[in-house]
N, C-alpha and C positions, 0 to 999 in steps of 0.2 A: 573418721567412721566407714569408709566405706570397705574394712576392713570388715567390720563388723556384719556389712550388707550382706559380703561374698560370704562368713558364718553361715547367717540362716539361711540365703540360699543351696549352697553347700547341702544344708540337714535338709531343707523341707526335697529336693533330691531323694537325697537316701531314703528318708521316708516315704518318698512315689513310687521309690526302684523298691522299694521291700513291698506296698500294696501291693505296685505290679506281680510281683514275683506272687502272692498270694492268688491271686486272682485266679478262675479254674479257665484264663482266656489257651485259646492253645497257641502252643510256642512260640509259631510264626508270631503269633502278633505283640507276644511277651517280647519277644526280644528288637521289636520296628518302636515298640514303645521303652526303652532303656534304651535304645541304641539313639531317640532322639533327646528326650534325659540328659544324657551323658553331652550330647555334641551339643546344646543349644537349652543351656541351665536353665533358665526362668522361663525363654518361650514353652519350652518341650512341656515344664513341672507346668504351667500355667492351661499347656496342648490336653497333656495328658487329666488335669480336673475334670477342663469342664466340654473335652470329645471322648475325651477311655474311657474313663468309670463311671460307665452307669448303670442303673443301681436296678 
């Protein structure tokens, strides 16, 4: 069960990083969000979709 959860988090992290790269934010903010997602996979993912991704 733990392997499946890890795989799901990995896939969601990759999707968040790709989404972050596609945004029109400046490069510094993109790098900051990508580093945060990589260092803190679950927390960074949640924070990106709650705070970083504004429509």
